[in-house]
Every structure is written in structure tokens, then in C-alpha cells.
N, C-alpha and C positions, 0 to 999 in steps of 0.2 A: 318680453316679445320673443316669439319662437325664432330660432335661428334658421336661416335658409341653407339648404344644401348647396355646396359648390358643384360646379360642373364635374369635377373629378370624383365627387361622392355619389353622383346620380347613377342609379342602376342602368346598365346598358341592355339593349335587347339582345337576345341570344343570336349568335352567328349561325346562319344556315348555309352549309356548303353543299353544292350539288355535284355529285360525282356520277360517272356512267355506271350503270348496273352491269353485272356480268353473270353469265351462266343462266341458271334457271330463274334467277330473280330479275331478269331483264324487264319484266312488267310488274309494276307495283300495284297489284290488284287491290290491296287494302286501301292504298292512298286514292286510287281511282274511285273506289266505293265511297270514301269519305267526302269526295267532291262531286258526287253524283248530281246534286242539285244544280251545280254550276253547269254541268253538261246539259241539263234540261234548259236552262236559261240561255246558254249559247246557241243551242239548236233553235229555240223559239225565236231568238233575235234574228238568226239567219233566215228563218221562214218569213218573218214579217218584212225584213229588208228586201227579200226576193220578190214578194208579191205586192209591196207597197207602191201605190201610184201606177198600177198597170191596168190595161184595158180588160184583159181576159182573166187576170188573177191566176187561180190554180189551174185553169184550162191550159196554160202553157206546158204543164207537165204531161198533158195528153197530146198537144199539138205536134211536138217533135216526133214521138214514135209513130203517130198516125201518118204524118206527112212522109216520113221515111218508109213506112210500109207501102204507101201508095206508089212512091218512086220505085221501090224495089219490085213491086208487083208488075209495074208497067215495063221497066227496062230489063230486069233479071228474069221475071216470070214469063211475061208474054214475048218480048223481043229476044231474050236470051235463051228461052226454052227450059228454064230451070223448073217450071211448074210441072213438067212431065216427069221429074224425078221424085215427086212427093205423091203420097196417096190421098192426101186431104187437100182442102182448098188452100191455095198458095198464100192468100192474105193472112189467114189465121196461123199458118205455119211460120211465116216471116215474123208476125207480131209476137209469137211465142219466143222467138229468138231475140227480138228487139227488147223485150221486157227486161231480162237480166242484163243485156248489153247496155241499154240506155242508163240503167241504174249504175252499172260499173263505171262507164265513161264519165258520167256526171259526178259520181262520188270521188273518183280519182282526180278529176280536174279541179273540183272545188277544194278538196282537202289539200292538194298540192299547193294551192295559193293561199291556204288559210293562215299560215304563220305570218307571211308577209302582210296580209290584210289585217292582222291583229297585232301589229308590231307595237303599238302604243300600250296595249294591255300587257304584253309580254315584258316590256321594259319596266313596268310599274309594280306589279304584284307577283307573288309566287303562287303557282298552282300547277298541277301536273300538265305539262304542255301537250301531252297526248290527247287531252280533252278537246283541243281545238280541231285537229283533223277528225276526231270522233264525232264532233258536232256536225261537221260537214257531211259525213257519211250518213248520220241520222237524218239530216235534212233531205238528202236524196232518197231515204227510205220512205218519206212522206210522198214524194213524187211517184215512187214505185207503187205504193198503195193506191194512189189516184189512177194511175195508168192501168192498174190491174182490173179496174171496172170495165175498161174498154175490152180487155182480154175476155172477160166473162161475157160481155155482150156479143163479141165475135163468135165465141163458142156456142152460144145459144142460137145465133143467126144461122150458122153453118151446121148445126146439129152435132157438134163434137162433144162426146162424153169423156170426161177425164178417166184415167186408168186407176187401178188399185195402187199404183205407185205414187198417187197423190200424197200419201202419208210421208213421202220423202221430201216434200216441198219445204218444210221448216229446216231440215238439215241442209238442203241445197242453199237456202237463203243464208244460213249461218256461214257456210263456206264462201258464198259470194261476198258477204260482209267482210270476212277475213281477207280475201283477195283484194278487195277495194281498199280496205284500211291499210294493208301492208304496202301496196304500191303507193297509195296516197301519202302515207306517213314518210316513206322513203323519199319521194319526190319533194315533199314539203321541207324536209331537212336539207336536201340539196339546193332547193330554190332560195333558201335563206342566204346562201353564199354565192350561188350562180343564178342570177335573175333571168338570164336569157334562156334558161332551160324550159321556161313555160312555153316558148314557141316550139321547141323540139317536142315537148309533151303532146301538143295538139297534133302535130304531124304523126307521132308514134301511135296515138290513139286511132287515127284514121286508118293507118296500116293494120293495126291490131284488129280492127273490126272486120276487115276483109280476110285476115288470117284466121278468123273464128267463123264457125258455121252459123252465121246469122242469116244469110240469104240463100244458103244451100244446105242440104242434108249432110250428116256426117258420113254416110256410106258412099258419098261421091269421092271421098279421099281414098286413094288406093290402100288396100288392106295392109300391105307391107309397110306403109308409112303411117298407119293410123295410130300406133302407140307413140311414135315419136311426135306426131302431131298433137297428141293428148297431153304433152308436157305443158302446152298452153293451158292454163287453168280454166280459161273461158270456154275452151272446146268442150270439155266434159260437162261443165256446169250448164251451158246452153243446151247441150244434148239432154242433160238430166231434167231440165225444165220442160222440154218437149216430151220426154218420156212420161213425166208426171201429168202434164196437162193434155197431151194429144194421143197418149197410148202408143208412142213410137216404140219399136223394138229396142230393148236395153242393151247397150254395149258396156258390159261390166268392167272390162279392162280399161276402157277410155275414161269412164266415170271415176274409177278408183285412182288412176294415175293423175287425173286432173285435180282430184280432191287432195291428194298428197302434195301436189304442186301448189295448190292454193294455200295450204297450211304452211308450206315451206316459205312461200313468198311473204306470208303474214309475219312469220318469225324473223326472217331476214330484215324486212322493212322496219319492224318495231325495234329490233336490236340496233340497227343503224340510227334510228331516231333517238333512242335512249343514249347512245354513245355521243351524239352530236348535241344533245339537249342543253348542256351547260354553256354552250357557246352562243345560244340563240339571242339572249339579251344583249350581248356585246356587238353582234354584227347585223342584227335584224334592221 
């Protein structure tokens, strides 16, 4: 009769120690690539949960920016007189700014709450935790694509022809993705330890929207303050979207500084997330 192994003789599983990454290795690109299928399933799960048992389904992705466009057109455009500061129809001008802003605000808000919402998954199995906020940003990308159909319809309705700068749109989207993921990952790591920050984040996003050129053109900002204003990554990115879609005059300095700011925010946010990652399973 074969003898059975004692508990002391049984092979043990290898010990996996998570340590914060430093320097240029702050992002484990190879590890993220190996778990790419998990990113797809997490994003698909979030999409199904968002639209499950809803009356309008994916139309909710269009309802928010369209409603905001109508409110801005009435109060800021007609009553506030901002429509006199733009050369094209104010509704299409506003919607071109709301398109990147709505994506950014939604991606930051969802990714900030993503770790707390997936606490059970984090405590049970190992995978790159950065995939969780990444899946939230990917989910918001679907909403952006849906709401872009309304942008196309508005451009056709008002006879707006995109400029030759339309080729910059993929680059602008990558920068927008970086800014949203950087802020979202940073806030997600903070919210694991400080849950009340979610209320502060909602308030900050509201202020951030009015501090960005969503309802007004960039040239309304005094020229001597324009570069300092462009430290806000959304200032140049919203301006870039309008340049690409509406043939607005290009402010190279503003776009360049906001692009650098977006990349800096991405790196800082991911670096903080990687440093705090090993504590997530203990305190989430």
C-alpha cells in the first residue's frame, strides 16, 4: 500500500511578495499584457452591470451630454451671452467640449471607486490591480464612442466641416486616456484608505469643469494667463478636440503644455498607485 505524504512533506506553493516598483519600472507592461484578457472581462462586466435592467440602456451615455448641452446653451449661451464669443453654432461648440469632458469626469469617477467596489476580488486572487481602474476607463470609452454619434449628427445639422487637424484626434484621445487613468488610479489608491474622499471628488470635478473651457472658448482667458491656465490638462485637450472637429484656431503653446501636464499626471498617479498597491488587500 503506497504511503501517503505527511503535511510536512507536501510541496508548498511559491510565495509571491508584492513590492512597490521604482523608477522606470513603475508600470509592469509585460504583466499587464499577460492579463489582457482579464481587462476585457472586467470591462465587459462593468458594461453589462451599468446597462442591466435600465429603461434607456446605452442611451444614458447620450442623455447626460445632450442635457448638459441644452442647459449650457440656454443659460450660458443665450442668457450669459457666450454665444457671441464663438464663430459657429453654440450648441455644437459646447458639445465638442462636453465630449472629452464627460468621458474624463466619468472615467475618473468610476475608476476612483473601482478598487472599493471590487474589494472581494482583490482580497482573493492576485492580478495586476491597475487593471481595475483601467477597466473603468475602458467602459467610459464605450460611452464616448456612443456620444460621438451625436457629435457627428450636430456637425452635419449645422454644416460644420472638420479641419485637417482631425488626424490629431487619436493622439488627443490617448492623452485624454492618460489624464483620466492617472487621476483615477491616484484617487482609487487614496479612496481605499480614505473613503470620504469620494464626496470631495464629486465637488472637485464640478469645479474642474468650470475651470476648463467647456462652456467658453479658450481665447476668453486673458493672454497673459493662458499658459498658466493650460497647466490644467483638460484646457488644452478640450481645445484640441475643438481644433480637430470644428477648425478652431490652434493654440500650440496651450496644447503642448496641457499634453505635458496630462503625461505628468498619468505618471504621478500610476507611481502612487504602484507604491500603495501592496496594502490594498489588507485595508480594502
